[in-house]
Every structure is written in C-alpha cells, then in structure tokens.
N, C-alpha and C positions, 0 to 999 in steps of 0.2 A: 749520673749513672743511668737514668731512664732513657735519656737521649742516646747514650752509647749503645744500650741494649737494642733500641729501635734501629739504630744504624746498622748494627751487626746482623740483626734479623733480616733487614732489607737486603743487605749485601749477600747474605746466605741464600735468600730467595732468588736473587738475581743470578747467582752462580748456578743454582739448580735449573733455572729457566734456560740459561745458556747451554747447560749440559743437555737438556732435552732437545734443543735446536741442533746441537752437534750430532746427536744420535739420529734424528729423523730427517732433517733437511737434505743431507747428502744423498739419501735414498730417493727422495723426490726428484732431485736434480739429475739423477741417472736417467729418468724417464721423460722429464719435461723441464723446460726453462720458460714456459709460458705462464698464463695467469694462475694456474694451479700451484705454481712454485711460489706464489705470493702469500699463500694461506698461512704457512708457519711464520714467515717474517711479520705478517700482520698480527698474529697472536703474540709474538715476542714484543713488538712495539706497544700493543695495547696493555699487555701485562706489566711491562716496565713502567709505563705511565702511571698505572694504578699503584704499583709497588712503591714508587718514589714520591707519591703524593702530588703528581703533576695534574693540574686541572686545565684542560684545553677547551677554549671557547672558539667556535668557528663562525666567521662572518663571510658571506658569499659562498659560492659553490665551485668546487674544483671541476675542471673539464674532465669528462669521463671517457671521451674518445681517445684511442691509442694510435700512435704515440703522441704524447704531449710533453713539452719541456716546462717544468715548473722552476722559476728562478726566484730565489729568496735571499733575504739578508740572513746573517749567521751570527749568533751570540755564543753558542755553546755546543758541546757534544750532546747535551740534553735536547737540542733541536731535532736530533735524529728520531727518537721515539715520538716526539711531539708531531712531526710531519708524517712519520710512518703510520700513525694511527688513522690518518686521513687520506693517504695517497698510496695506491698500489703501484709503486714505481721504484726504479733503481737509483740509488744515490750516486753522486759523483763526488769523490773525495781526493785529497792530495795523497800522493803515493807513499809518503812516509808513514801514514797510518797503517799501511799493510803490515808493517813490522811491529806494531803494538801488540803486546800479549792480549789475548782474548778478543779484543775489538777488531784486529786485522782479519783473522780467520772468520770471525762472525760476519764481517762485511762481505767477504767473498761468498759466503753461503747465501747472502741476500742479493747477490749479483751486483755488488757495488763496482763502479768503474773507478779504478785508482789511476790518477793522472799526475803528470809532472807539471810544476808551475814554471819550469825553465823555458825561456823563450825559444831556445833551439829545439825544444821538443813539441812545438806547436803542431806539426804534422802528425806526430804520433798520437797526441791527444785527440786530434780531430778524427783519426782512424778509429780510436777506441770508442768514441761517442757515435760515430757513423755505424759501427758494428751493432751496437745496442739498438739504435733507432731503426736500422734496417730489419731487425727482428721484431719490430713493433713494440719495443720496450719504451715506456714513458720514463723520463729522467727527472731527478730533483737535483738542481744545480745551485751552488752558492758562488755566484760570480764575483763576489768581493775577493775570493781567493784565500780568505782567512776569517777568523772570528773577531768580534769586536764587542765593546760594552753594550751596544744596542741602542745608544742614545742618538746615533746618526748612522748613515749608510756609507760605507767606503765606496770609492769608484768601482764600477763593474769592469771586469776585463773583457773587452769586446772580442778577443780571440776565441773565447769560449762559446760565442754565438755563431761561429762559422758553420757548424753542422746543422743548425736550424735552417740556414739558407740552402744547404745542399739537399736536404730532405723536405724543405718547405713545411715543417711541422708547426703546429700552433704553439705559441709561447704564452704561459700564464704567469704574470708576476704575483708574488706572494709576500706578505709582510708578517713577520713574527714580532709581536709587541709584548714585552714583559709587563704584566700588570701588578704583580705582587710576589714577594718572596718571604716565606715564614710569616705570612699574614701582614706584611708591612709593604708600603709603597716603595718602589725602587728609586726614590729620589736621591737617597744617600748612596754614593758609589760602593760603599762597603756592603750595603744590603743588595744592590744590583749584582755585585760580583759573587754572591752566593749562588746565583744561577749562571751568570755570564762567565765564560772561561776563555781567556784571551791573553795575548802577550806572552810573558814568561811563566805563567801559572803552571804548576805541576798537577797532573791529572789525579793521582791517587789521593792526596790530601783534600783536593777540591771535592771529589766524589764522596769521600768519607764525611766531610762537613755537610754536604747537601743531604746525604742519607740520614744524618742525625736530626735534620730540621723538620719543618712543617710543610715542606713542599713549595710549589710555586703555581701561580695562575698565569697562563699565557693565552693571548688572543692571536689566532691565525686568520689573516684577512686575504681572501682570494679576490684579486682584481679581474677585470675583464680580459679574456684571452686576446692576443693579437696575432696577426699573420705577418711573417717576415717580409712577404712581398709588398706590404704596405709601407715599407721603409726603404730608403735609397741604398743603405748599406748596413753592415752589422753594427757599426759605431752608433748610428742613429737609433737602431733597435735597442742597443744596450742603454743609451741615454734615456730613452722613453721608459724602459722597464725600471731603471734606477729611480726616475722621478716618481713613478707610481708607488714603488716600495717605500721610498723615503716619506712620501706625503702622509702615509698612514701611521707613522711613528708619533706624530703630533697628537697628544691625547686630549686636545681641546674638543669638547663634545659638540660645540657649535660647528666646528670645521667638519667633523665626521658626519654630521647630520645633513650636510649639503648634498 
C-alpha cells in the first residue's frame, strides 16, 4: 500500500510538471529556439530525476561548445531525464514516439528531432539533423537505434553519423552504466529490467512499477570528444565511438582506473 501511494504521488507530480511545461514552453519557443529555450526542459529533466529517485553520477566532462553531437548507448526512456540533467541539447528519437500520448508532444516542446529508422528515409533523416546542427543545436543521439538491457552495446548505425561529416562537428561518446535499481545490483535481469525498457515491454506498467520503487543509480561517463575529420569515413567513426561506449560498461574497477 505504501509503495502504491508513493507511485501515485510521483505520477501525479510528474503530470503537474508536464502541465507546467505545456503552459510555459510554447510561449518561449515563440520568441527563441536558442539557449534560452533550454531552461524549461532542463528544469523538467532535473525535477523528473529527483521525483523518480534517480541518482546520476557524472564521470568526465561534457563538451560545452555548440554544436556538439553526443552519442550514447540506450537502456530506457529514463535515459532521457538522466542525460537531460547534464546536457542542454536536442534529443534524436525514432518517429513513432511522436504519436505517444504526453511524451510525443513533450518531446516537440524540447525540440526533439523525430526520425525514421527506414533505410529509404536516410536522406530525410540527414536533412532533419542538418537543420538542427546548422542552427547551432547540440544533439543527443542513440545510434543503436533502439534500447537494450544495457549489458552490452548494440552495433551503431553509421548512417546517423553522416551529418557530423557535413558540418564537421565534434562528436562526444557517452556511456550510461546502470549501477543499482531499488538499492540492488543489476546482476539479475529481473532487477535490471526495472530500469531498462526494451523489446516488447509495455510503457505504462513499466513506469508504474518503477514509480513504486526506490529509484536507481546511474553513472554517465563522458569520453574524449573526437573530430570526424580524424576518420576516413562515417563507418570508422561509428566503430570508434561504439568501442569507447562499450568499454565503460565493464564495471571492473581495475580497468576503469587505467
């Protein structure tokens, strides 16, 4: 009963938070889509993290010059507020999310770029990313193309790296590493999946279960930024970024101390 009450209060607080954003952010976007438009989204991310008991530990420093493309592994919709508390940037998400109740419109207010994963839409995807980068927007990209349990990193889709060559923007690999869920190590898949959302999982039951719990602890590792010009093609850049992101998932302390 106590867990259910906590979950209900958290979701109520989340709905009120979203309502505030729906009222204020459209007015801001009427006047600017620049850095000032990131203030309310940052408030949303920071409040959501606290509301749901997410503890975010940062290792390394994000590049502050704009535009920068941050490429990260992807475990869950919860990654959005986790990264949003650290990065003033636009997320890049698959286009079916735009039809989700609440989350789709919320993403638009945060200047999310909704893109198709279909191969014949590659040119359209590149144009959408080019448009944001030409406006000086930094991007947060999940090049796996989907979420996973987070025990490994799926192959990166190199087509998503094309715009980085067009604009020659710095790319910073980022690793999201799940440390604990409900104060338990995520060695057990059942424990890990209280945070990770992947495969055929349904959103509402997963969010409700997480809201009733004790939260999660996540480490976000910022690797050294790289220049696209340092690589012969986008495939080589994607492979390099993938290797860096995957290397930090190993929780062996001796390896991370190197």
